TIKE-198199 format. One record per residue: x, y, z of N, C-alpha, C in turn. Coordinates in pm, whole numbers, padded with zeros to 5 digits, always signed. Layout:
residues N
XYZXYZXYZ
...
//
This chain:
residues 285
-00871+00239+04631-00735+00192+04603-00637+00303+04639
-00533+00271+04714-00435+00371+04754-00362+00427+04633
-00335+00558+04638-00260+00626+04532-00159+00719+04597
-00040+00725+04542+00058+00821+04591+00152+00861+04478
+00213+00981+04495+00301+01039+04394+00442+01043+04449
+00539+00998+04370+00678+00991+04413+00768+01042+04301
+00898+01036+04324+00995+01079+04224+01122+00996+04237
+01180+00962+04122+01314+00907+04120+01409+01025+04136
+01500+01024+04232+01590+01139+04250+01659+01178+04119
+01638+01304+04081+01698+01354+03959+01632+01309+03831
+01519+01239+03843+01458+01184+03722+01306+01196+03731
+01234+01095+03683+01091+01106+03662+01010+01112+03790
+00900+01186+03784+00792+01173+03882+00702+01059+03836
+00638+00993+03933+00549+00883+03894+00442+00863+04000
+00326+00818+03956+00218+00783+04045+00210+00632+04061
+00163+00589+04177+00145+00446+04203+00007+00421+04262
-00049+00308+04227-00173+00259+04285-00151+00115+04327
-00220+00073+04433-00213-00066+04473-00100-00095+04569
-00075-00222+04592+00021-00264+04693+00153-00307+04629
+00264-00242+04666+00395-00291+04621+00412-00437+04661
+00469-00513+04572+00478-00657+04596+00376-00735+04516
+00266-00669+04477+00170-00731+04387+00229-00731+04246
+00173-00809+04154+00222-00806+04016+00224-00663+03963
+00337-00625+03904+00358-00485+03864+00305-00460+03723
+00247-00342+03706+00204-00291+03576+00272-00157+03554
+00346-00143+03446+00410-00017+03409+00324+00048+03302
+00259+00161+03335+00161+00225+03247+00220+00354+03189
+00220+00366+03057+00290+00475+02988+00189+00559+02911
+00186+00688+02942+00085+00778+02886+00123+00830+02746
+00033+00910+02690+00050+00962+02555+00133+01088+02546
+00136+01145+02426+00237+01243+02389+00225+01376+02463
+00105+01420+02498+00090+01544+02575+00019+01518+02707
+00021+01395+02754-00058+01354+02870+00026+01355+02998
-00029+01296+03103+00043+01276+03228-00007+01147+03293
+00055+01109+03405+00028+00978+03462-00116+00959+03507
-00188+01069+03537-00325+01055+03585-00422+01010+03476
-00375+01002+03352-00457+00941+03247-00491+00797+03282
-00413+00734+03371-00431+00593+03404-00514+00569+03529
-00569+00673+03591-00637+00656+03719-00753+00556+03710
-00836+00568+03608-00952+00479+03597-00908+00335+03570
-00806+00317+03487-00755+00182+03459-00698+00122+03587
-00621+00202+03662-00558+00150+03784-00662+00103+03885
-00771+00179+03900-00875+00140+03995-00942+00010+03955
-00941-00018+03824-01003-00141+03774-00907-00259+03778
-00790-00239+03842-00690-00345+03851-00657-00378+03997
-00755-00416+04077-00723-00458+04213-00631-00580+04209
-00539-00583+04303-00445-00695+04305-00320-00672+04224
-00309-00552+04161-00189-00517+04086-00127-00391+04145
+00002-00376+04125+00076-00255+04161+00099-00177+04033
+00022-00071+04012+00028+00008+03890+00125+00124+03911
+00223+00133+03822+00327+00236+03827+00316+00317+03699
+00283+00445+03712+00259+00529+03595+00346+00654+03602
+00454+00659+03525+00542+00776+03527+00485+00893+03446
+00527+01014+03485+00517+01130+03397+00641+01128+03309
+00625+01111+03180+00740+01109+03091+00811+01244+03093
+00940+01242+03064+01016+01367+03068+00951+01472+02977
+00944+01595+03030+00879+01703+02957+00731+01714+02981
+00678+01633+03075+00534+01635+03106+00512+01623+03257
+00399+01678+03303+00357+01661+03442+00467+01699+03539
+00488+01614+03640+00591+01640+03740+00732+01621+03688
+00747+01570+03566+00879+01554+03502+00904+01663+03398
+00825+01769+03405+00829+01873+03300+00963+01944+03291
+01039+01951+03401+01164+02026+03399+01283+01944+03349
+01261+01816+03319+01368+01735+03263+01380+01767+03114
+01498+01802+03071+01519+01832+02930+01534+01705+02848
+01574+01724+02722+01591+01612+02633+01709+01524+02672
+01735+01418+02595+01673+01394+02466+01529+01344+02477
+01451+01374+02374+01314+01326+02366+01305+01227+02250
+01285+01102+02282+01268+00995+02183+01230+00871+02260
+01188+00767+02191+01141+00648+02260+01255+00576+02333
+01376+00582+02280+01487+00520+02351+01514+00590+02483
+01505+00723+02485+01524+00797+02610+01414+00763+02710
+01291+00754+02663+01182+00717+02753+01201+00575+02807
+01247+00484+02723+01269+00346+02769+01373+00343+02881
+01479+00422+02866+01582+00428+02972+01525+00487+03100
+01443+00592+03088+01380+00652+03206+01289+00552+03276
+01213+00477+03198+01120+00381+03256+01194+00270+03331
+01305+00226+03276+01386+00127+03346+01438+00183+03477
+01474+00312+03479+01522+00375+03602+01414+00379+03709
+01288+00398+03668+01177+00395+03764+01166+00256+03827
+01171+00152+03745+01164+00016+03800+01284-00013+03891
+01402+00034+03850+01520+00017+03935+01499+00082+04072
+01447+00205+04070+01426+00281+04193+01330+00207+04287
+01231+00141+04230+01131+00070+04309+01170-00074+04341
+01279-00120+04281+01319-00258+04302+01225-00357+04236
+01165-00318+04125+01071-00404+04052+01146-00472+03938
+01159-00604+03940+01240-00671+03837+01174-00673+03700
+01040-00687+03696+00972-00690+03566+00827-00650+03586
+00763-00613+03475+00626-00564+03482+00554-00596+03352
+00422-00603+03361+00339-00597+03241+00338-00452+03197
+00373-00427+03072+00390-00290+03022+00272-00257+02933
+00200-00150+02968+00086-00106+02888+00110+00038+02845
+00094+00065+02717+00115+00200+02666-00003+00247+02583
-00040+00373+02604-00149+00435+02530-00093+00538+02433
-00139+00534+02308-00100+00634+02209+00052+00634+02193
+00120+00748+02211+00266+00747+02203+00326+00652+02306
+00260+00637+02419+00309+00544+02520+00321+00402+02470
+00240+00366+02371+00251+00232+02312+00383+00217+02236
+00428+00324+02171+00558+00320+02104+00670+00307+02207
+00658+00382+02317+00758+00371+02424+00758+00230+02483
+00638+00171+02497+00629+00034+02550+00700-00065+02458
+00684-00048+02328+00751-00137+02233+00903-00127+02246
+00953-00004+02252+01098+00013+02260+01151-00034+02396
+01074-00011+02502+01113-00065+02633+01127-00217+02624
+01030-00284+02563+01036-00428+02550+01154-00475+02468
+01189-00397+02366+01305-00432+02282+01435-00417+02360
+01447-00308+02435+01571-00280+02508+01581-00358+02639
+01466-00392+02697+01465-00459+02828+01371-00580+02825
+01401-00679+02741+01308-00792+02729+01292-00871+02859
+01397-00878+02939+01386-00952+03064+01302-00885+03169
+01272-00756+03147+01191-00680+03243+01047-00665+03196
+01018-00720+03079+00886-00707+03018+00813-00840+03028
+00722-00849+03125+00646-00973+03141+00547-00992+03026
+00491-00882+02979+00397-00883+02866+00380-00738+02822
+00330-00719+02702+00305-00585+02648+00161-00576+02604
+00096-00465+02641-00040-00435+02596-00037-00298+02529
-00082-00292+02405-00085-00167+02329-00227-00114+02325
-00242+00017+02347-00375+00079+02350-00378+00194+02250
-00444+00173+02139-00462+00275+02035-00331+00346+02002
-00229+00268+01979-00099+00323+01944+00000+00210+01920
+00121+00249+01879+00228+00153+01859+00252+00115+01715
+00152+00131+01629+00169+00105+01486+00204+00236+01417
+00316+00240+01344+00358+00366+01281+00247+00430+01200
+00238+00562+01215+00132+00638+01149+00173+00678+01008
+00073+00697+00926+00093+00750+00790+00000+00869+00775
+00056+00986+00751-00026+01106+00737-00059+01132+00590
-00181+01174+00562-00215+01212+00425-00130+01329+00378
-00111+01345+00249-00034+01459+00197-00090+01592+00248
-00002+01680+00292-00043+01811+00338-00090+01817+00482
-00094+01702+00550-00138+01697+00690-00016+01678+00779
-00001+01765+00879+00111+01756+00971+00071+01697+01104
+00170+01675+01190+00143+01618+01322+00049+01708+01401
+00072+01840+01396-00015+01932+01470-00159+01922+01424
-00179+01898+01293-00315+01881+01243-00380+01757+01302
-00301+01652+01319-00354+01528+01373-00385+01542+01522
-00293+01605+01596-00313+01620+01740-00418+01724+01774
-00440+01819+01683-00546+01918+01701-00530+01998+01829
-00638+02008+01909-00634+02089+02031-00526+02046+02130
-00484+01920+02125-00380+01873+02217-00249+01948+02194
-00217+01976+02066-00095+02051+02037-00114+02201+02059
-00230+02252+02022-00256+02396+02033-00246+02445+02176
-00294+02367+02270-00299+02414+02408-00160+02432+02469
-00058+02368+02411+00076+02377+02468+00137+02515+02450
+00079+02596+02363+00129+02733+02342+00037+02837+02405
-00065+02794+02478-00165+02886+02532-00140+02914+02680
-00194+03028+02727-00190+03063+02868-00332+03085+02918
-00351+03064+03050-00484+03065+03109-00483+03147+03237
-00589+03222+03255-00597+03310+03372-00618+03233+03501
-00690+03122+03492-00721+03046+03613-00758+02902+03575
-00782+02823+03678-00815+02682+03658-00947+02664+03583
-01042+02751+03611-01172+02741+03545-01158+02755+03395
-01072+02846+03351-01051+02867+03207-00990+02743+03142
-00898+02679+03213-00835+02560+03156-00934+02444+03149
-01013+02428+03254-01116+02324+03250-01213+02349+03135
-01248+02475+03113-01343+02507+03006-01289+02467+02870
-01159+02488+02848-01098+02447+02722-01114+02296+02703
-01085+02219+02807-01094+02075+02797-01238+02027+02785
-01330+02092+02855-01469+02049+02848-01528+02069+02709
-01468+02162+02633-01514+02185+02496-01444+02096+02395
-01346+02016+02439-01273+01928+02349-01372+01827+02288
-01368+01807+02156-01466+01717+02094-01469+01576+02153
-01355+01527+02198-01350+01391+02250-01397+01380+02394
-01407+01494+02464-01440+01490+02607-01569+01563+02643
-01626+01634+02546-01742+01718+02576-01855+01640+02642
-01875+01515+02602-01982+01436+02662-01935+01330+02757
-01806+01338+02797-01748+01229+02876-01683+01278+03005
-01706+01403+03042-01637+01461+03157-01667+01382+03284
-01562+01357+03363-01579+01287+03490-01472+01335+03588
-01475+01284+03709-01382+01330+03812-01237+01296+03777
-01215+01183+03712-01079+01146+03675-01023+01243+03571
-01105+01279+03473-01058+01372+03371-01031+01508+03432
-01116+01552+03524-01094+01681+03589-00963+01681+03669
-00935+01573+03740-00810+01565+03816-00689+01564+03722
-00702+01495+03610-00596+01491+03509-00568+01630+03454
-00673+01703+03423-00660+01839+03370-00601+01933+03475
-00649+01925+03598-00597+02011+03704-00449+01987+03728
-00407+01863+03726-00266+01829+03748-00177+01885+03638
-00233+01894+03518-00155+01940+03403-00130+02091+03407
-00209+02165+03480-00198+02312+03478-00092+02357+03577
+00007+02431+03528+00118+02476+03613+00146+02624+03586
+00236+02681+03667+00273+02820+03650+00202+02910+03750
+00202+03039+03720+00142+03139+03808+00033+03214+03733
-00082+03233+03799-00190+03311+03739-00143+03456+03722
-00184+03524+03615-00280+03479+03513-00213+03417+03390
-00093+03360+03408-00021+03302+03295+00004+03153+03320
-00101+03085+03357-00094+02940+03376-00083+02871+03240
-00025+02751+03241-00006+02681+03113+00004+02531+03137
-00003+02455+03029+00011+02310+03037+00151+02273+03082
+00160+02165+03158+00291+02114+03200+00367+02051+03084
+00299+02015+02977+00364+01943+02867+00445+02039+02782
+00567+02001+02754+00659+02081+02674+00629+02066+02525
+00618+02180+02457+00597+02175+02312+00715+02107+02244
+00837+02136+02292+00956+02073+02234+00951+01922+02248
+00912+01874+02367+00902+01730+02388+00801+01668+02293
+00685+01732+02279+00583+01682+02187+00636+01679+02044
+00700+01788+02001+00745+01797+01863+00853+01694+01831
+00948+01676+01921+01057+01583+01895+01012+01438+01909
+00931+01409+02009+00882+01272+02026+00794+01228+01910
+00725+01323+01849+00630+01287+01743+00700+01223+01624
+00827+01252+01604+00899+01194+01490+00902+01042+01499
+00906+00987+01621+00913+00841+01638+00781+00772+01608
+00671+00849+01598+00541+00788+01575+00522+00741+01432
+00617+00776+01347+00607+00735+01206+00703+00620+01176
+00756+00561+01283+00839+00443+01267+00987+00475+01281
+01056+00391+01354+01202+00396+01367+01251+00253+01355
+01381+00237+01343+01435+00101+01338+01398+00023+01464
+01401+00091+01580+01369+00023+01705+01222-00019+01710
+01133+00070+01670+00991+00037+01669+00964-00078+01573
+01024-00071+01453+01004-00178+01355+01055-00312+01408
+01172-00311+01474+01228-00435+01528+01140-00490+01639
+01087-00401+01724+01001-00446+01833+00872-00507+01780
+00814-00446+01679+00692-00500+01619+00718-00635+01555
+00830-00647+01486+00861-00774+01419+00881-00887+01519
+00923-00851+01641+00952-00953+01743+00838-00971+01843
+00720-00916+01816+00610-00927+01912+00576-01072+01942
+00567-01106+02070+00525-01243+02104+00382-01270+02057
+00354-01393+02027+00218-01431+01987+00119-01394+02096
+00008-01336+02053-00097-01302+02147-00088-01162+02205
+00007-01080+02158+00018-00943+02209-00106-00864+02172
-00179-00809+02270-00303-00738+02239-00280-00594+02197
-00358-00550+02101-00372-00408+02064-00520-00376+02073
-00555-00286+02166-00694-00241+02179-00708-00110+02102
-00810-00101+02019-00828+00018+01937-00963+00085+01964
-00965+00214+01936-01088+00294+01953-01150+00321+01817
-01283+00309+01805-01348+00335+01677-01352+00482+01640
-01325+00570+01738-01320+00715+01710-01187+00769+01759
-01139+00877+01694-01005+00924+01719-00993+01039+01816
-00887+01120+01800-00856+01227+01893-00962+01335+01896
-01033+01353+01787-01139+01454+01781-01277+01391+01779
-01287+01267+01827-01412+01192+01834-01471+01166+01697
-01384+01162+01595-01429+01136+01459-01349+01018+01402
-01275+01039+01295-01204+00929+01231-01106+00864+01328
-01098+00731+01326-01008+00661+01418-00861+00686+01384
-00775+00663+01481-00632+00677+01457-00587+00577+01352
-00643+00456+01357-00609+00352+01261-00736+00309+01189
-00738+00323+01058-00855+00283+00981-00867+00132+00979
-00987+00078+00953-01002-00068+00941-00908-00127+00836
-00886-00053+00728-00797-00103+00623-00652-00112+00672
-00610-00009+00746-00473-00011+00799-00456-00125+00900
-00557-00146+00984-00547-00254+01082-00542-00391+01014
-00617-00406+00907-00614-00533+00834-00474-00559+00777
-00410-00455+00727-00275-00470+00674-00176-00507+00784
-00191-00443+00900-00101-00473+01011-00123-00615+01063
-00247-00659+01068-00273-00798+01110-00201-00897+01020
-00203-00869+00891-00138-00959+00795+00014-00958+00813
+00069-00843+00850+00215-00830+00865+00265-00882+00999
+00181-00874+01103+00225-00904+01238+00139-01016+01297
+00176-01141+01272+00093-01252+01321+00083-01259+01473
+00177-01198+01545+00170-01201+01690+00070-01105+01749
+00020-01011+01668-00068-00906+01717-00214-00951+01717
-00281-00928+01829-00424-00959+01840-00498-00827+01857
-00569-00784+01753-00636-00655+01753-00779-00670+01799
-00819-00589+01898-00956-00590+01947-01008-00448+01954
-01123-00424+01896-01187-00293+01907-01265-00281+02037
-01259-00166+02100-01338-00139+02220-01457-00054+02177
-01580-00101+02193-01696-00028+02141-01719+00106+02210
-01765+00202+02132-01818+00328+02184-01718+00406+02269
-01592+00412+02223-01491+00495+02289-01416+00573+02182
-01345+00676+02226-01254+00747+02137-01112+00735+02191
-01019+00805+02127-00878+00791+02162-00850+00829+02307
-00929+00918+02365-00913+00957+02505-00989+00863+02599
-01115+00840+02568-01199+00764+02663-01167+00615+02665
-01082+00569+02574-01041+00429+02582-00959+00403+02709
-00900+00508+02767-00834+00491+02897-00900+00572+03008
-00965+00685+02975-01018+00773+03080-01169+00764+03099
-01235+00685+03018-01378+00660+03037-01400+00525+03102
-01515+00506+03162-01541+00383+03238-01537+00260+03149
-01604+00266+03034-01607+00150+02945-01467+00116+02895
-01395+00217+02849-01261+00193+02797-01166+00144+02904
-01169+00207+03022-01079+00167+03130-01102+00022+03170
-01229-00020+03173-01259-00159+03209-01202-00256+03106
-01212-00221+02978-01160-00309+02872-01007-00316+02878
-00942-00201+02899-00797-00200+02907-00750-00279+03029
-00815-00256+03142-00778-00329+03264-00794-00479+03246
-00900-00521+03180-00921-00665+03157-00808-00724+03073
-00766-00651+02970-00656-00700+02885-00526-00706+02963
-00501-00606+03046-00379-00604+03127-00381-00719+03228
-00496-00742+03292-00506-00850+03390-00479-00985+03327
-00532-01008+03208-00507-01135+03138-00359-01148+03103
-00302-01040+03051-00159-01044+03013-00070-01061+03135
-00109-00997+03247-00027-01002+03367-00040-01130+03445
-00147-01204+03420-00168-01331+03488-00208-01435+03384
-00114-01468+03294-00150-01554+03181-00202-01691+03221
-00171-01735+03342-00220-01866+03383-00348-01855+03463
-00391-01727+03492-00504-01708+03581-00637-01713+03520
//
């Protein structure tokens, strides 16, 4: 499948897969991620035009300053579609990207053909004494670290609890793309400030609450049984049961044997996400 990297002048960098003119998919990555998190999902979507931006403060959009919040991301995402002349898309968001997808749908309903949420989008509740950095774990820690070379950065990721047994070429490309700067002081492209400020929206905002309340019937949420550290899931079964009761439009499906990362970057997870996107993007098909 063809892949290329582009930029909106003065704004976001973004990757594309597939043929322009095919049904569009707008894929939104997580809080410290970049667009290459979607490579495996995109390959599993032949017949679609997958558009995956680097959100401001990450990847090729790392030099864009704030504001950092879901409303700002929604405006940036609309600008990407404007630049490409894409009137509407199936919007899929992973982790924090699911929150951005919800707000995009709220602000741009006419441009949202359907929404697919992947292990995110439902406001989080942290136990007493636990902070966002504790939840993100190594993902947050690495944003303050420096690395002598590419091998050192790969080694950090290969030791990550969620990826230690799941390393593949897509993950390696994702990691390599994230490393920027000059040796021996290489660092992640993701801005700590962007991560810290965006994280506030993960606990619910008026916009997120309004978007959830207005979810169309049949909106899928795919969840991982294991979380960011390959242990406890992001959403417990009890929390999901409560959300199902509150949001009748939400259809929750667990993806077996994946964690918060491999639900999009592993073969099993990518296939499940792609299948959900294909159904949402071609509801009559």
